[in-house]
N, C-alpha and C positions, 0 to 999 in steps of 0.2 A: 466387602464390608456391608453390614446391615444398614438399610436406609433408615434415617431418623424419622420417627413418627411425627406427623405435622402438629399434632396437639401438644407436643413437647416444646415447641419453639417459644410460646408465651411463658410456659412454666420455667424454662431455662433462664429467662431474663431475670426472674426474681430469685434465682438460686445460683450462688457462686460455686456450687458443688458439681459433682460428676453428673453425666447424663442419667446414671442410675438414681441419683437423688431427685433429679427433675421428674423422672418417671414416678417415683414414690409420691411426691407431692401432687403430681397430676392425677395419680390414682386416688389420693385422698379427696381431691376436689371433684372427682367423677369425670374428668376430661380425658382420661387415658385408660385403656383396658387393664384392669388389675391382673387378669389372667396372664397377659403378656409380661407384665412386670414380674410376676411370680416365676414364670418360666425362665426369664432371663437371669434372675438373681437369687434363685432358691439356695444355691450352694455358697454364695458370696457373703460369708458372715461378717467379714471386715467391713464391706460396703454397708451392710444392714446396720452395723453398729453406728456408723457415721450418720446414716439417715435418721436413726432413732434419736441420736444426740441433737441433730439439727431440729428435729420436731420439738424437742424439749426447749431448745433455744427460742423457737417461735411460739412458745406458750401453748403448744397443742397438748391438751390434757390426755392422760392415758385413756379416759373414757371415750373422748372424741376420736382418738387414734383407733381404738378398737371398733367403734361404730362406723367410722369412715372407711375402714378397710374391709368391712363386711366379712370379717373372719379370715380374709385371704392374706393380707399383710400380717395380721395378728398371728396367724398360724406360722408365718415364716420368721417374723421378727421377734416376737415376745419370748419364745422358749429360750432364746440366746441371752435373755436379760441377766441370768446369774453370772455369765462370763463377763458382762460389762461391770457388774457390781464388784466382782473379784478383781477386775482390772489386771488380768493376767494374759500374757501373749498366747496365741494359739501354738500348740505343740502336739505332734502326733495326731491322734484323732480327737483331741480336746481343743475347743469345746464342741466341735461339730457332733461328736458322738453322744453328747448329753444335752443337746439343744431342745429335745422334746421331753416327753413324759417317761421315757425309758432309756436304758443303757444296754448296749449289746456286748455279749461275751463270745469270743470264738474258742471253741473246744476241739482239739484234735487228739484222738486216741486210736490205737489199732483195733479195728473191728473185724479184720481179716488177717490171716497170717499166723505166725508162731506165737504172738503175744495177744491174740484176739480175746481169749477168755479173761485175761487180766485187764485188758482194755475195757471190756464191758463192765467189770466190777468198778473200775475207776470212774467210768462215765456215770454209773448210778450214784456214786458219792457226790459228783458234781451236781447232778440233777436234784438230789435231795437237798443239798445246800441251797441251791437256787430257790427251790420251793419254800424252804424254811425262811430264807431271807425275805422273799416276797410276801409271805404271810405273817412275818414277825413271830415266828415260832419261839417257844420258851427256850429251847436249846441254843438257838442263835443268840438270844439275849444274854445268855450266860457267858458267851464268848465275846460278843460285841454289844455291850449294854445300850449304846446309843441307837442301835438299829430298831426301827419300828416296823415299817413295811417298805421293802426295797432298800436301796442304798442311797442315802441323801435324798430320800423321797422318790427316787427313780425305780420303776419296776425293771427287774433284770430279765432280758430276753437273751436267747443264745442260739447258736448254730453249732452243729456237730459234723465233723469231717473224719473220714477213715484215713488215718495216716499209714496203716499197714506196717507200722514201725519203720517207715522209710523217710529219711530227712527231707528229701525233695518234695514228696507229696504233702508232708506236714507244712512245709514252708509255703508252698503254692496255695494250699487251702487257707492258711492263716493270712496270707497276703490278700486274698480275696475278701476275707472277713474284715480286714482293716480298710481296704479300698472301697468295697461295696456296702458294707454294713456299718462302717465307722466304729469298729470294735474298740471299746475303751480299755479292754484287758483281754489277753489271750492266755490260754492254759492248756495243759495236756502234757503227755510224756509217754511213760512206760518203756520207751527206748531212750537211753542216754544220748545216742547219736541224734535223735530227734530233739531232745532237750537242748543240746549244745547248739544245734542249728536254729532253734527258736530263740535262744539267747541272743544270737547275732541279729536275727530279724528284729527282735524287740528293741535292741539298742539302736539299730539303724532307723527304725520307724518311730522311735520314741513312744512306744506303747508298752505298758507293763506286761511282763510275762511271769505268771505265777506257776512255777514248775510242778508238773505231776511227778509220777514215779521216775526217778533217775538215780542210779547207784554209782555213777562214775564220780571219782574225785575231781575230774576236770570241770564239772558243771558249776561248782562254786570255787574252782581252782583256777587253772590257767585259762579256762574259757568263761570265767565269770563276767558279768556285765552289770552296769549300774541299774538297768531296767529289769533284772531277773532276780527271783527269790526262790529258795528251796526250803521246804519244811522237813522232808524225810531224811532218814539216815543214809549213809553212803559207804563206799569201800573202806575208807580209813576207820570210821567209827564202828563198822561191822567187825573188822579185824581186831580192833582194840577191845571190843566187847567179848567176842567169842574166843579169841586166842587164849586168854587165861583159862577158860573153861576146858579147852582142848588139852592144854598142858597139864592141868589138874587131873583130867580124866584119863588121858592116854600116856602121859609122861613126857619127859624130855628126850631129845636126840632121836626123834622119830623121822621116818621117811614118808613124804607126801607126794601123791600124784594129783595133777590138776586137769580138769576139763574146763577149757576157757573159750567163751565166744569171742570171735575175732573183731572186736570193736571197743570203743573207749570204756564201756562198762566192764567188760571182761578183763581187759588188760590192767585197769587200775585196781579192781578188786583183788585179782590174783597177786599183783605186786604188793598190795597192802598186807595180804595174808602171809606172803613169803617174808616180807621185811619183819613183821611182828614175830613170827614163829622162829626165825633165824636166831633171835636172841636167846631162845631156849634150846638151841642146838638142832632144830629141825632142818632137814634138807629136802630139796626137790629132786625126785627121781625122774620125773617126766612132766612136761606141761604140754598137753595136747590141745592145740588151738584149732577150732572148727568154725566154719562160716555160720552166720545166723540162718536158722531154718534148715540146717543140714538134715537130709532125709534119712541118714543112717550113720551110726557111730561105731560100726564094727571095726574099722581100721584103727580108729583112735583107741578103742577099748582093748584091742589086742596089744597095743603098746603099753597100756596101763596094766594089763594082766601080767605082762612080762617084766614090769619095772621093779618088782620087789618092794613096792610101797606098803606101808602099814595102814595108811589112811588115804581114801579117795576124797578130794575136796572138789565138789561139783559146783562150779560157778555159773553154769548154764542157767537160763531163765526161761519162763514160759513153757511152751510145749517142748522146746529143746531140752529143758531140764527133765521133764516127764519121760521123754523118749530115751534119753541117755541113761537115766536111772533104771528104767525097765530093762534096757539092753545090758547094763552092767550086771543086773541080777541074772539074766540069761547066760552071760559069760562066766558066771560063778564068782565074779569079783567081790560081790557083797558078802559072800560066804567067808572070804579070807581077809578082807579089808573093812575097816570102819568107814562109814559114809558121813560126811559133814556137808551141810549146805550153808555157806557163810552169808548168803543173801537170800532169805527165804522167799519162796515163790508162792503167791496166793493159789490155793486149790491143789498144790502138789500132793498133799497127803491123800486127798480124795482120789486124784487121778492116777496115782501110782499103785492104788490098791493095797495099801498097808506097808509099802516099802519105807515109809518114814518112821516106822515104829523103832524107838530107841535112838533115833538120829537127832543130833543137835543142830540147831539153826539159829541165826540171828534175824530179828524181824523188827519192823516199825511198830507193830500192834498185834495183839491177839485178844480176841473178844472176852476171854475170862478175866482180863484185868479189871473188868467192871466191879469185881469184889473190892478193889482198892480205889478206883476212881469213879465218882458218881456221874461225871459227864460221859464217861464211856458207857455206863449203863443206859443213860438216856439215849445216846446215839445208837447203841445196839437195838434197843426196843423200837425206836423210830424206823431204823433201817429194815429190821426183820418184818415189821408190820407192813411196810411198803413192798418189799421184794421177796419175802418168804425164806430168807436164810440169814445166818449170822454174817456180819460184814467182815471181809478180809481187809488186809492193810492197804490195798490200793484204794478202796472206797474211803477208808479212814483218812488217808493222806489227802485225797481229793477234797473231802468235806472240810477238814480243819484248815487246809491251805486257803480255801475259798472264804471260810469264816474269818480268818485272820486278815485277808485282803479287805473284806467288808468293814472290819473294825478300823483298819488303817485309814480308809477313805472317810469314815465317819469322824474319826479323830482329826483328820486333816481339814474336814469341812469343805472338801473340794475333790473333784475328779482330776484336778491338775496333777499329772504324773510326778513332777519333782516334789510337790507337797506331800504326796503319799509316800514316796521313797524316803523322804526325810523323817516321816513318822516311824517307818520301819527301822530306820537307822538310829533312833533314840535308844533301841535295845531294851525297851520296857518289858516287864514280865507279863506274859499272856497265859490265859488258861488253855489247856488242850485236853485230849482224851487220855494222856499219860502224865498228867501233872503240869506244873508251870514250866514254860519255855520262854526263850527270847531269841531274837535274830541278831547276829553280829553285824555291826556296821561296816566292818572291813571287807567282808565277802558275801554278805546277805544269806548266810547259812543259818538255819535254825539250830540252836543248841538244845538238844532234846535227848531223852533216854533211848537206849537200845535194849530191846527185850530178847533174852535168850530163852528159847523153848526147846523141849525134848519131846519127840513123838511118843505118844502113849501106846502101850500095848492094847490090842483090841479088847481084851477082857476087862481093862480098866476104864474104858470109855463110858461116860455117863449118858451120852446121847450120840446121835450120828455125826455131829459136828464137833465133838469133844476130842480133837485129834492131838492136842499138845498139853503138856504141863509147862507152866511158866517157871523156869528155873531161877531166873534172876532178872531184875530190872536195873540196868546199869546206868547211873547218872551220866548225862551227856557231857558235862563240862570237862571231865577228865579224859574223855575219848577223843577230843578234838585236837587236830594239829594246829600250830600257830597259823594265823590268818594268811600270812604270806608264804607259807611253806610250799604251797602248790602253785605259786606264781600268779595269784589273783591281782589284777589291776582293773578296777571297776569301770573306768571311763567317766565321761562327762554326764552331767544332768541334762544339758541342752546342747 
């Protein structure tokens, strides 16, 4: 046990409170080292609240408190004052994470591995959103009108971790951000396995998780949580949007072969496609399931080639989608089967060297929708100015998800997680880059359009990034399953 400082004995007699309170008042009177008080109680916000309240009771003015502390107690006590005024209990990293002039965000994206290219695009969307929030950019104000500079006057700072699309690495990194940096919100994704794992972390730690790219039905289905929110489209909505186009273009009673990555994203997207197409007489000749990051698809494609399918539905994502598509061409499969990509992969058109020409895909965003949506044009211009290329949908999802979170916090007037959650759950109409959207209170899924694109022939491209024609923008409301169809049970607020 630490020996009690002699100078506290007299102070303790006039204070019925804890030794920490005695230290505080002794520090104010100059009879106890303020540095020692700061070291002992820097993290103890509850104790500091009681000390401050006692100071008020003893008619110590704010001015004298600041002067007497010589900036030491002031730096430790006063930033927590908003939490006293709100009179809300501590939960998760609140109010510790916003006790100063800034708030910390933990970001985890794959920067290595099969999803690295898409992860970098997603990260750039987050970085641009943070820059715009901190500077009060015009685009952010269109989405979050109450934002001036920062969120609730707090500058946003952030840390970035490489998840490598591995759930354990993402969880460990975000746990460090929460424990060491007092992250007030965590974000990231690109892998649905990562998103589901971060859902569980967020619920356990009571820290908001604003999901990055995640196509699995489970993210806002059976693995949904009260502390998680998703903006982007997913397996069910992709199937419901692209399925009618496939039936219209290719006909009924067709045979389909699937390439499916072996985890929650792949399984749920494939099932959604099978379920939708079955209503029009489509059957599955083979479903080839491969591990994430498979180095070669020859054995799987041999089975596809011999399946007698009319259409190859490639559910793979990231570099897996690029490699499997290239090898399908080498096997001659694309010469006898139509290719469909039900969950479009950022940069796949560029990286497959023209193999997406004439191919239908469902996506969250394509930059040419700027002709219809003014906010998309503003986003495209800002993004291209900073990074030198047109944004893909990973960057779009990252930016708008972040902007929506900033709006919710401003509307709540607090960083207290349950307050922000309840603003999301109002289901109010929000602006986005694809028109007005809203979040469902039952599963925290954003109701938003899905965009159907078709790869352009090279001769029709107007510039080097003009890879797709937008075929249709399908309203989100009619694409969604009922909130409880996938087993969502959100859990508690506290």
